[in-house]
SEZAVEX-996850 format. One record per residue (C-alpha): residue number from 1; z, y, x. Coordinates in steps of 0.02 Angstrom, whole numbers. Layout:
BEGIN
    i      zz      yy      xx
  NUM       Z       Y       X
...
***
This chain:
BEGIN
    i      zz      yy      xx
    1    1006     355    1584
    2    1044     203    1690
    3    1162      75    1621
    4    1235      40    1791
    5    1382     149    1742
    6    1445      15    1624
    7    1588     -25    1741
    8    1756      11    1660
    9    1859    -131    1590
   10    1900     -53    1421
   11    1748      54    1384
   12    1563      70    1421
   13    1511     238    1491
   14    1333     294    1469
   15    1261     449    1546
   16    1231     526    1374
   17    1291     660    1255
   18    1431     623    1133
   19    1391     605     948
   20    1521     736     900
   21    1656     814    1010
   22    1806     696    1018
   23    1929     815     936
   24    1823     837     780
   25    1736     670     776
   26    1718     584     610
   27    1742     426     707
   28    1920     476     755
   29    1976     502     576
   30    2056     330     577
   31    2220     298     665
   32    2218     113     702
   33    2086       4     783
   34    2070    -113     633
   35    2089     -68     451
   36    2072    -235     366
   37    2202    -369     400
   38    2130    -519     489
   39    2148    -625     333
   40    2053    -501     223
   41    1868    -543     215
   42    1744    -404     188
   43    1670    -413      11
   44    1481    -432      11
   45    1434    -390    -168
   46    1498    -382    -345
   47    1583    -537    -411
   48    1461    -681    -399
   49    1451    -773    -563
   50    1361    -933    -612
   51    1369   -1067    -744
   52    1538   -1126    -678
   53    1623    -981    -768
   54    1551   -1035    -937
   55    1621   -1161   -1057
   56    1512   -1308   -1108
   57    1473   -1224   -1275
   58    1423   -1064   -1188
   59    1311   -1162   -1069
   60    1226   -1244   -1217
   61    1198   -1075   -1301
   62    1129   -1003   -1139
   63    1010   -1151   -1119
   64     953   -1132   -1299
   65     907    -950   -1268
   66     813    -996   -1108
   67     718   -1136   -1195
   68     658   -1019   -1333
   69     611    -880   -1212
   70     503    -987   -1098
   71     420   -1085   -1239
   72     330    -941   -1327
   73     277    -763   -1289
   74     428    -653   -1315
   75     448    -582   -1490
   76     601    -485   -1550
   77     570    -554   -1724
   78     578    -736   -1672
   79     691    -820   -1802
   80     757    -945   -1675
   81     819    -802   -1566
   82     893    -707   -1710
   83     990    -861   -1767
   84    1079    -862   -1599
   85    1122    -675   -1600
   86    1299    -697   -1672
   87    1342    -810   -1524
   88    1293    -683   -1390
   89    1424    -626   -1263
   90    1411    -535   -1098
   91    1436    -697   -1004
   92    1295    -783   -1097
   93    1177    -635   -1071
   94    1218    -636    -886
   95    1189    -824    -875
   96    1022    -814    -965
   97     963    -674    -850
   98    1015    -767    -694
   99     918    -922    -749
  100     754    -837    -799
  101     624    -848    -661
  102     504    -718    -731
  103     563    -538    -710
  104     456    -475    -856
  105     535    -601    -973
  106     708    -558    -908
  107     678    -373    -939
  108     611    -405   -1114
  109     767    -507   -1153
  110     881    -375   -1075
  111     799    -235   -1178
  112     804    -337   -1338
  113     989    -378   -1318
  114    1030    -195   -1286
  115     952    -149   -1453
  116    1061    -270   -1552
  117    1193    -186   -1664
  118    1366    -191   -1590
  119    1311    -249   -1417
  120    1325    -146   -1258
  121    1288    -209   -1083
  122    1429    -215    -957
  123    1412    -191    -769
  124    1389    -377    -737
  125    1237    -389    -851
  126    1169    -229    -773
  127    1195    -302    -599
  128    1111    -465    -649
  129     959    -367    -707
  130     963    -258    -552
  131     965    -412    -442
  132     814    -485    -533
  133     713    -324    -520
  134     755    -296    -337
  135     703    -474    -291
  136     539    -447    -387
  137     521    -276    -303
  138     493    -190    -471
  139     545     -18    -415
  140     496      81    -569
  141     596     -31    -684
  142     744     -32    -564
  143     744     158    -559
  144     747     162    -749
  145     891      38    -750
  146     991     149    -632
  147     970     295    -753
  148    1017     186    -901
  149    1179     122    -824
  150    1237     304    -809
  151    1172     358    -979
  152    1265     214   -1062
  153    1429     269    -981
  154    1455      95    -911
  155    1618      87    -813
  156    1623     -16    -654
  157    1736     -65    -512
  158    1697     -12    -331
  159    1629    -185    -288
  160    1507    -184    -434
  161    1449      -9    -387
  162    1420     -69    -209
  163    1316    -215    -273
  164    1203    -103    -378
  165    1185      17    -230
  166    1131    -127    -118
  167    1002    -185    -247
  168     926     -11    -245
  169     934       2     -57
  170     852    -168     -30
  171     689    -104    -107
  172     694      68     -26
  173     759     165    -178
  174     878     263     -70
  175     870     427    -166
  176     910     333    -326
  177    1055     244    -239
  178    1123     409    -176
  179    1105     493    -347
  180    1186     346    -438
  181    1333     352    -319
  182    1360     538    -354
  183    1337     524    -542
  184    1461     382    -572
  185    1587     473    -464
  186    1560     639    -553
  187    1568     566    -729
  188    1719     459    -686
  189    1637     289    -714
  190    1701     229    -546
  191    1812     285    -402
  192    1719     227    -246
  193    1817     147    -106
  194    1772     110      75
  195    1667     -40      24
  196    1564      66     -98
  197    1533     194      38
  198    1489      58     164
  199    1356     -11      45
  200    1284     164      25
  201    1284     193     213
  202    1193      28     235
  203    1057      83     112
  204    1042     256     191
  205    1030     186     367
  206     881      76     325
  207     783     230     272
  208     827     330     427
  209     920     464     329
  210    1030     525     471
  211    1088     687     388
  212    1145     596     231
  213    1235     463     334
  214    1332     595     428
  215    1369     689     265
  216    1440     532     184
  217    1546     497     338
  218    1621     670     324
  219    1651     641     139
  220    1744     479     175
  221    1855     569     299
  222    1894     709     176
  223    1942     579      44
  224    2058     492     166
  225    1958     331     163
  226    1974     225     316
  227    1829     178     429
  228    1800       2     489
  229    1664     -81     590
  230    1560    -102     432
  231    1563      87     415
  232    1503     122     592
  233    1378     -21     603
  234    1254      67     486
  235    1282     228     584
  236    1234     138     744
  237    1087      62     654
  238    1020     227     587
  239    1023     306     760
  240     936     153     831
  241     800     157     697
  242     775     344     727
  243     762     319     914
  244     910     436     949
  245     963     348    1106
  246    1110     459    1158
  247    1193     458     986
  248    1172     271     968
  249    1256     242    1135
  250    1398     360    1089
  251    1434     264     928
  252    1424     101    1024
  253    1555     167    1148
  254    1667     217    1003
  255    1656      45     924
  256    1690     -37    1091
  257    1847      66    1117
  258    1911      11     946
  259    1872    -172     976
  260    1737    -178     844
  261    1591    -234     951
  262    1537    -410     911
  263    1376    -506     940
  264    1294    -424     788
  265    1333    -247     846
  266    1276    -289    1022
  267    1116    -363     951
  268    1076    -201     858
  269    1083     -98    1016
  270     994    -223    1128
  271     852    -248    1004
  272     837     -59     986
  273     825     -39    1174
  274     687    -167    1173
  275     592     -75    1035
  276     611      91    1127
  277     525      10    1275
  278     687      15    1377
  279     667    -168    1425
  280     757    -151    1592
  281     907     -65    1511
  282     915    -201    1378
  283     921    -336    1511
  284    1053    -241    1609
  285    1161    -219    1453
  286    1150    -405    1416
  287    1207    -445    1593
  288    1353    -321    1586
  289    1414    -385    1419
  290    1405    -564    1481
  291    1523    -511    1621
  292    1646    -459    1483
  293    1632    -631    1402
  294    1515    -575    1262
  295    1344    -648    1243
  296    1203    -634    1120
  297    1170    -771     996
  298    1019    -883    1001
  299     927    -788     864
  300     941    -622     955
  301     874    -698    1114
  302     724    -759    1016
  303     698    -585     939
  304     705    -504    1110
  305     583    -627    1185
  306     464    -594    1041
  307     482    -406    1074
  308     455    -422    1261
  309     300    -529    1232
  310     229    -399    1112
  311     253    -268    1247
  312     169    -383    1373
  313     329    -385    1478
  314     313    -568    1518
  315     420    -547    1675
  316     572    -500    1568
  317     526    -628    1434
  318     528    -763    1568
  319     696    -695    1630
  320     772    -715    1456
  321     689    -884    1436
  322     775    -939    1596
  323     941    -869    1530
  324     920    -973    1371
  325     890   -1125    1479
  326    1051   -1094    1577
  327    1154   -1061    1419
  328    1096   -1227    1349
  329    1016   -1154    1193
  330     884   -1258    1108
  331     709   -1210    1161
  332     607   -1242    1007
  333     421   -1268     984
  334     408   -1093     912
  335     488   -1017    1067
  336     370   -1110    1183
  337     230   -1056    1068
  338     274    -872    1090
  339     295    -887    1278
  340     135    -986    1306
  341      40    -870    1190
  342     101    -717    1286
  343      57    -792    1454
  344    -116    -842    1391
  345    -143    -665    1327
  346     -95    -599    1499
  347    -214    -724    1580
  348     -67    -807    1668
  349    -139    -979    1633
  350     -48   -1071    1773
  351     122   -1016    1707
  352      68   -1062    1531
  353      19   -1236    1588
  354     185   -1249    1682
  355     281   -1213    1521
  356     172   -1340    1432
  357     223   -1470    1563
  358     406   -1423    1538
  359     385   -1452    1351
  360     322   -1627    1381
  361     465   -1665    1501
  362     588   -1611    1366
  363     503   -1724    1241
  364     443   -1579    1134
  365     274   -1616    1057
  366     155   -1467    1057
  367      91   -1405     892
  368     -84   -1348     852
  369     -41   -1167     890
  370      11   -1199    1070
  371    -138   -1308    1110
  372    -255   -1186    1024
  373    -186   -1042    1127
  374    -211   -1143    1286
  375    -387   -1191    1237
  376    -437   -1019    1177
  377    -369    -934    1334
  378    -510   -1010    1435
  379    -690    -957    1427
  380    -827   -1069    1361
  381    -889   -1108    1536
  382    -892   -1295    1565
  383    -790   -1294    1727
  384    -640   -1200    1654
  385    -641   -1299    1492
  386    -655   -1461    1589
  387    -509   -1412    1700
  388    -399   -1370    1550
  389    -440   -1534    1464
  390    -397   -1629    1622
  391    -229   -1540    1632
  392    -187   -1581    1452
  393    -256   -1758    1461
  394    -124   -1811    1587
  395      18   -1773    1469
  396     -42   -1843    1305
  397     -54   -2016    1232
  398    -171   -2082    1100
  399     -94   -1992     952
  400     -76   -1824    1041
  401    -257   -1840    1097
  402    -304   -1826     915
  403    -200   -1667     909
  404    -288   -1604    1064
  405    -457   -1640     986
  406    -407   -1538     834
  407    -348   -1398     948
  408    -514   -1398    1039
  409    -600   -1379     872
  410    -485   -1235     826
  411    -514   -1153     994
  412    -702   -1166     974
  413    -692   -1093     800
  414    -579    -952     859
  415    -701    -911    1000
  416    -843    -904     874
  417    -924   -1065     935
  418    -933   -1137     760
  419   -1097   -1228     789
  420   -1023   -1315     942
  421    -873   -1367     840
  422    -989   -1436     704
  423   -1090   -1534     832
  424    -932   -1604     910
  425    -859   -1667     746
  426   -1029   -1738     696
  427   -1034   -1830     863
  428    -863   -1908     835
  429    -919   -1962     661
  430   -1068   -2046     743
  431   -1198   -1929     669
  432   -1241   -1836     829
  433   -1226   -1897    1008
  434   -1279   -1733    1088
  435   -1123   -1631    1058
  436   -1110   -1560    1235
  437   -1068   -1659    1392
  438    -903   -1577    1436
  439    -825   -1609    1266
  440    -905   -1774    1219
  441    -852   -1864    1378
  442    -670   -1843    1327
  443    -677   -1880    1144
  444    -810   -2016    1139
  445    -725   -2125    1269
  446    -745   -2307    1217
  447    -569   -2352    1275
  448    -486   -2213    1177
  449    -582   -2165    1021
  450    -520   -2008     936
  451    -475   -2039     755
  452    -531   -1901     639
  453    -408   -1842     508
  454    -407   -1709     374
  455    -347   -1577     498
  456    -498   -1610     608
  457    -613   -1553     469
  458    -502   -1412     407
  459    -523   -1291     551
  460    -712   -1314     555
  461    -729   -1295     366
  462    -623   -1138     373
  463    -727   -1072     518
  464    -887   -1100     421
  465    -814   -1013     269
  466    -756    -869     377
  467    -932    -852     448
  468   -1006    -850     273
  469   -1089   -1021     293
  470   -1029   -1085     125
  471   -1163   -1217     101
  472   -1128   -1293     273
  473    -942   -1293     232
  474    -976   -1383      67
  475   -1085   -1511     156
  476    -951   -1546     288
  477    -820   -1558     150
  478    -921   -1693      61
  479    -945   -1786     226
  480    -757   -1777     253
  481    -727   -1861      85
  482    -858   -1994     122
  483    -777   -2022     293
  484    -616   -2069     204
  485    -512   -1914     236
  486    -419   -1850      84
  487    -454   -1670      38
  488    -305   -1558      11
  489    -267   -1425    -117
  490    -301   -1295      18
  491    -478   -1363      43
  492    -518   -1348    -141
  493    -439   -1175    -153
  494    -534   -1108      -3
  495    -700   -1177     -63
  496    -674   -1119    -241
  497    -626    -947    -176
  498    -784    -937     -69
  499    -896    -994    -212
  500    -816    -874    -334
  501    -842    -728    -216
  502   -1028    -772    -221
  503   -1019    -784    -412
  504   -1065    -970    -406
  505    -961   -1007    -559
  506   -1030   -1177    -610
  507   -1001   -1251    -436
  508    -823   -1182    -439
  509    -788   -1268    -606
  510    -861   -1430    -535
  511    -740   -1423    -387
  512    -598   -1386    -508
  513    -645   -1542    -607
  514    -650   -1646    -446
  515    -481   -1587    -386
  516    -402   -1633    -554
  517    -480   -1807    -538
  518    -398   -1818    -366
  519    -229   -1784    -449
  520    -216   -1609    -377
  521    -151   -1478    -497
  522    -233   -1306    -486
  523    -120   -1166    -425
  524    -112    -986    -483
  525    -229    -947    -337
  526    -357   -1075    -397
  527    -359   -1007    -572
  528    -361    -826    -516
  529    -512    -855    -403
  530    -609    -914    -554
  531    -533    -780    -664
  532    -592    -649    -539
  533    -768    -722    -541
  534    -773    -717    -731
  535    -714    -537    -728
  536    -847    -488    -602
  537    -978    -572    -712
  538    -907    -479    -863
  539    -885    -644    -955
  540    -750    -585   -1076
  541    -748    -744   -1180
  542    -737    -855   -1027
  543    -598    -748    -952
  544    -492    -755   -1110
  545    -519    -942   -1126
  546    -464    -969    -946
  547    -310    -860    -975
  548    -258    -977   -1115
  549    -269   -1123    -995
  550    -174   -1027    -862
  551     -34    -995    -985
  552     -18   -1183   -1008
  553       9   -1201    -820
  554     127   -1052    -814
  555       5    -952    -709
  556     -12    -764    -729
  557    -184    -683    -712
  558    -194    -553    -576
  559    -196    -377    -644
  560    -325    -320    -517
  561    -456    -433    -595
  562    -414    -378    -773
  563    -433    -199    -715
  564    -598    -241    -630
  565    -666    -318    -790
  566    -613    -168    -894
  567    -690     -47    -769
  568    -854    -144    -762
  569    -865    -154    -952
  570    -831      32    -967
  571    -959      68    -831
  572   -1089     -16    -942
  573   -1028      78   -1096
  574    -938     -73   -1169
  575    -769      12   -1189
  576    -741     -66   -1360
  577    -760    -240   -1285
  578    -641    -189   -1146
  579    -509    -138   -1274
  580    -530    -302   -1367
  581    -506    -396   -1203
  582    -343    -303   -1173
  583    -285    -345   -1349
  584    -325    -530   -1322
  585    -231    -528   -1157
  586     -78    -451   -1239
  587     -84    -582   -1378
  588     -78    -717   -1245
  589      80    -638   -1175
  590       1    -555   -1022
  591      24    -368   -1035
  592     -97    -261    -935
  593     -27    -121    -827
  594     -54      66    -846
  595    -197      65    -721
  596    -295     -57    -829
  597    -261      42    -987
  598    -311     203    -898
  599    -478     124    -855
  600    -503      80   -1040
  601    -457     256   -1095
  602    -582     326    -969
  603    -714     207   -1036
  604    -686     262   -1216
  605    -702     443   -1163
  606    -867     409   -1074
  607    -944     344   -1234
  608    -898     507   -1318
  609    -741     438   -1400
  610    -610     561   -1340
  611    -508     535   -1499
  612    -514     346   -1474
  613    -451     372   -1297
  614    -309     480   -1361
  615    -268     350   -1492
  616    -257     212   -1361
  617    -151     325   -1251
  618     -28     359   -1392
  619     -25     175   -1436
  620      26     118   -1262
  621     157     256   -1251
  622     231     190   -1413
  623     240      17   -1334
  624     350      84   -1194
  625     220     110   -1058
  626     248     257    -942
  627      79     338    -907
  628      57     408    -733
  629     -22     571    -676
  630    -193     489    -663
  631    -185     432    -845
  632    -143     608    -901
  633    -280     682    -790
  634    -411     571    -872
  635    -367     639   -1044
  636    -342     819    -988
  637    -513     819    -905
  638    -595     748   -1062
  639    -510     872   -1179
  640    -558    1018   -1068
  641    -737     958   -1062
  642    -736     948   -1252
  643    -669    1128   -1257
  644    -503    1067   -1330
  645    -405    1154   -1194
  646    -252    1192   -1301
  647    -229    1005   -1331
  648    -248     976   -1144
  649    -113    1106   -1112
  650      -2    1010   -1233
  651     -27     852   -1130
  652      22     949    -974
  653     186    1000   -1055
  654     214     821   -1115
  655     193     748    -942
  656     315     873    -867
  657     443     831   -1001
  658     429     650    -945
  659     470     698    -767
  660     293     684    -698
  661     232     817    -576
  662      56     877    -615
  663     -63     870    -468
  664    -182    1005    -406
  665    -319     909    -496
  666    -225     926    -661
  667    -215    1114    -647
  668    -395    1126    -588
  669    -456    1037    -745
  670    -358    1158    -855
  671    -413    1313    -760
  672    -594    1257    -772
  673    -572    1222    -958
  674    -497    1394    -995
  675    -635    1479    -894
  676    -773    1387    -986
  677    -687    1430   -1151
  678    -697    1613   -1105
  679    -508    1631   -1094
  680    -495    1692    -916
  681    -319    1763    -940
  682    -257    1591    -991
  683    -338    1521    -834
  684    -246    1650    -727
  685     -84    1606    -817
  686    -115    1424    -774
  687    -132    1474    -591
  688      38    1560    -602
  689     114    1401    -676
  690      37    1303    -533
  691     122    1414    -404
  692     284    1403    -505
  693     282    1214    -484
  694     256    1234    -297
  695      80    1167    -306
  696     -43    1239    -181
  697    -207    1298    -257
  698    -355    1226    -163
  699    -530    1294    -135
  700    -589    1216    -299
  701    -454    1312    -394
  702    -503    1479    -319
  703    -691    1449    -335
  704    -671    1406    -520
  705    -572    1565    -554
  706    -689    1675    -452
  707    -835    1606    -552
  708    -743    1637    -717
  709    -692    1815    -671
  710    -869    1860    -620
  711    -944    1785    -777
  712    -832    1895    -883
  713    -870    2053    -786
  714    -714    2064    -678
  715    -785    2067    -501
  716    -641    2172    -431
  717    -515    2041    -489
  718    -627    1906    -414
  719    -626    1995    -245
  720    -437    2017    -251
  721    -416    1832    -285
  722    -536    1793    -143
  723    -429    1896     -24
  724    -272    1809     -88
  725    -352    1641     -51
  726    -375    1693     130
  727    -197    1757     145
  728    -130    1590      83
  729    -225    1497     218
  730    -352    1417     101
  731    -517    1417     194
  732    -669    1444      83
  733    -809    1317      97
  734    -996    1334      69
  735    -983    1306    -119
  736    -848    1439    -136
  737    -958    1566     -46
  738   -1104    1519    -158
  739    -995    1548    -310
  740    -934    1719    -252
  741   -1104    1785    -194
  742   -1191    1726    -352
  743   -1053    1798    -462
  744   -1056    1967    -376
  745   -1245    1975    -392
  746   -1234    1945    -579
  747   -1104    2084    -592
  748   -1221    2207    -505
  749   -1116    2211    -347
  750   -1259    2176    -227
  751   -1181    2266     -77
  752   -1020    2164     -86
  753   -1123    2007    -113
  754   -1224    2044      45
  755   -1065    2066     147
  756   -1000    1894      98
  757   -1174    1819     116
  758   -1179    1875     298
  759   -1000    1817     324
  760   -1051    1646     261
  761   -1195    1637     385
  762   -1081    1691     528
  763    -976    1537     488
  764   -1134    1431     507
  765   -1145    1389     322
  766   -1325    1379     263
  767   -1356    1465      95
  768   -1451    1374     -41
  769   -1615    1442    -110
  770   -1534    1501    -272
  771   -1418    1618    -174
  772   -1568    1706     -99
  773   -1643    1717    -273
  774   -1481    1792    -341
  775   -1477    1924    -204
  776   -1662    1968    -226
  777   -1635    1985    -413
  778   -1484    2098    -385
  779   -1577    2207    -259
  780   -1725    2222    -377
  781   -1606    2285    -511
  782   -1541    2414    -387
  783   -1723    2455    -335
  784   -1669    2417    -157
  785   -1840    2355    -101
  786   -1797    2358      84
  787   -1661    2228      57
  788   -1778    2130     -57
  789   -1906    2123      84
  790   -1772    2070     210
  791   -1713    1929      96
  792   -1891    1871      66
  793   -1929    1867     253
  794   -1768    1770     286
  795   -1812    1645     151
  796   -1980    1618     235
  797   -1899    1600     407
  798   -1771    1469     351
  799   -1895    1377     240
  800   -1805    1414      76
  801   -1951    1491     -20
  802   -1965    1400    -187
  803   -2123    1311    -241
  804   -2233    1404    -368
  805   -2186    1272    -497
  806   -1999    1304    -470
  807   -1907    1383    -616
  808   -1845    1522    -502
  809   -2018    1567    -436
  810   -2053    1701    -569
  811   -1916    1807    -486
  812   -2004    1788    -318
  813   -2171    1830    -396
  814   -2097    1985    -477
  815   -2020    2037    -311
  816   -2186    2016    -219
  817   -2275    2122    -351
  818   -2144    2259    -335
  819   -2156    2257    -146
  820   -2347    2267    -153
  821   -2337    2417    -266
  822   -2220    2513    -150
  823   -2301    2601      -3
  824   -2151    2568     109
  825   -2161    2381      92
  826   -2339    2339      42
  827   -2405    2324     218
  828   -2272    2194     268
  829   -2302    2093     110
  830   -2490    2093     133
  831   -2465    2033     311
  832   -2356    1887     252
  833   -2486    1840     121
  834   -2625    1847     250
  835   -2527    1730     364
  836   -2502    1610     219
  837   -2313    1623     226
  838   -2300    1680      46
  839   -2422    1647     -97
  840   -2548    1774    -161
  841   -2472    1810    -331
  842   -2633    1890    -393
  843   -2721    1722    -375
  844   -2576    1634    -460
  845   -2586    1754    -607
  846   -2778    1743    -618
  847   -2797    1926    -571
  848   -2958    1961    -478
  849   -2905    2043    -319
  850   -2789    2170    -399
  851   -2674    2163    -247
  852   -2790    2080    -125
  853   -2724    2115      49
  854   -2830    2198     181
  855   -2763    2213     355
***
């Protein structure tokens, strides 16, 4: 599909298929090229509101609410809050929400306000909350908010609907956006206009939902809504994301004919061509559009160059770089960085050095990244390193030489030559004069002494930490301080992090004390490193104490460490301590998530406190937590194990009522529970429910039911279920075969068991010893001594004969006795005994030669 056919003055023709035939095209549903007057600006979102729309009294009330909310852990019974309730208005609620930085606090306030008598949120307060949740990427809460805005029958204008749709779309909640759009339209809460549809199309396009995009376009046409370029831009984008080249080009042609192609639209197609690997076509399109007086903006050029470099198409990247030069665009350090990095990666060192020279001529100082890429592109051989340093040395003065020295250190660290980097920095400090001739001759020149700074030490310290040499890193850090270089917050954080990962808690606290003395305030990362260490050490008291200090700084403990502590405590049967820790955390205003609570519930169950686990589960549900499938599975498994299967079934119904979809594991627990309770019909009913919910039974499901059916004397039903498993494409594994063969043997169906036993071996699955024992026992019951002898011989051949002390050996001993007594088999058995392949049972029983073999 060459782009050389872009030749006509009023349209671009591509050798491609049309999106839809022209006569029926959705794109032709509009009659004029532009549908918004030139003076009408496209709305972006719902009405933007800030403190400017409040009176001074309202601002004071809003600030009073904010002050109370951030001062203490939120409590709906706070008298200060309740005193302000009569002054609440929608505008004040919206202002408070917009000025709260913590999404949890904002949601608590939003929920509390909604519960006040006589108050009902309007669309602006809903949109404020939606904006907060989307920025915090709290998808579960945002989904719940979308349901609530419909349930509350909140009316809205088309712009406000569009804003909420965009909030949902920005975090990938496209299904929710689509459903919300349909619900408000169906109920009559809003009559969407073109802008509303455009916002929905934008959300759908980002998730590559081509069918839905085309459906909504058709819907717009049927409603008589006009298309504009903001309608077709998402359509172009969705085809570009999906890689549907022909359709994307067709939409682009349509937009060009209507005069809707601008730099943004052009950028979408050109960037897509680049991502599709159609680099040559992208370059050709750029050239053709420039002939029409349209050119890409600076940002798009940068994006394309980045893309070409990633694809190692440095020839085209250099072509665009030259185009930028001719257009007079600013060539930034970052752009040179990308170009030089790409050339170094392609081993085009001469071109990389040429660009470096061009940088210097333009007066652009190189950053560490560029110099590091140049340094690291060369091997560690002295000649190449020496040559590179000579090249760089010509262009740098005294101050840049310090930068170059730091880059050399970074390059050495990146290449894994950490010891060389250490020796070099020690040499410059005057502690070691044998740092390597090639490097030292540059940086220990008496005329130009390199001045060490904090950055000089940083890369080496980081390299040492990355290599696990924590003690060496600490030593160099102390030398850095003694040398007069000021440590940074990053140094302390990195060292504390490394020490905490080694559980060196006291040293971490000492560094924390030192950094405070330096006037450096700990960050949330600093505190969480130590919090994580305390959690790993299961120091509950220390963890809670640190959390109190973190609250003072406004730092939130990371949930993953709280969960780790709870899991570790439960692992060591300290579930009660784990629950107390969670209570303490909640009292400090830091609510654990459902994963942490699930770990605590599991821990309570493991110490035989199923009822305590249920109690905690019900407690968190009452607090508004939404347990997930894993939480329910933990309890269902425990109840089934405790033979309280009816209660487990109740939990299954409860989770489905809450909109959760039980997993295969959920049903397997219940099926196993019913089977072990002796209620095989209930287990089969559970299997039917599983199929009804479009859940595929797995091999564990079938094996459990086969075992249950056989145990309760229903081998025919077990065989039917086994055949059904095969028809459904579920391939039985070794354990499933063991279950079936063993079950059939216990039901006296030795012939059927032997058939499946042989089938198992044909599939190269090795039977366990107990399967042979089961078959021998079944054949003995049938007095089929020939098969007993065959099984015994096979056990000997494969090395599965149990030891005389094994609990199953009495069956083998009985079989040998029976075979010795039978004239048809006694000779073979005596021969095996004589060869030492099976034991002489008469000796084991103390009998004196009663069955002594003689061959």
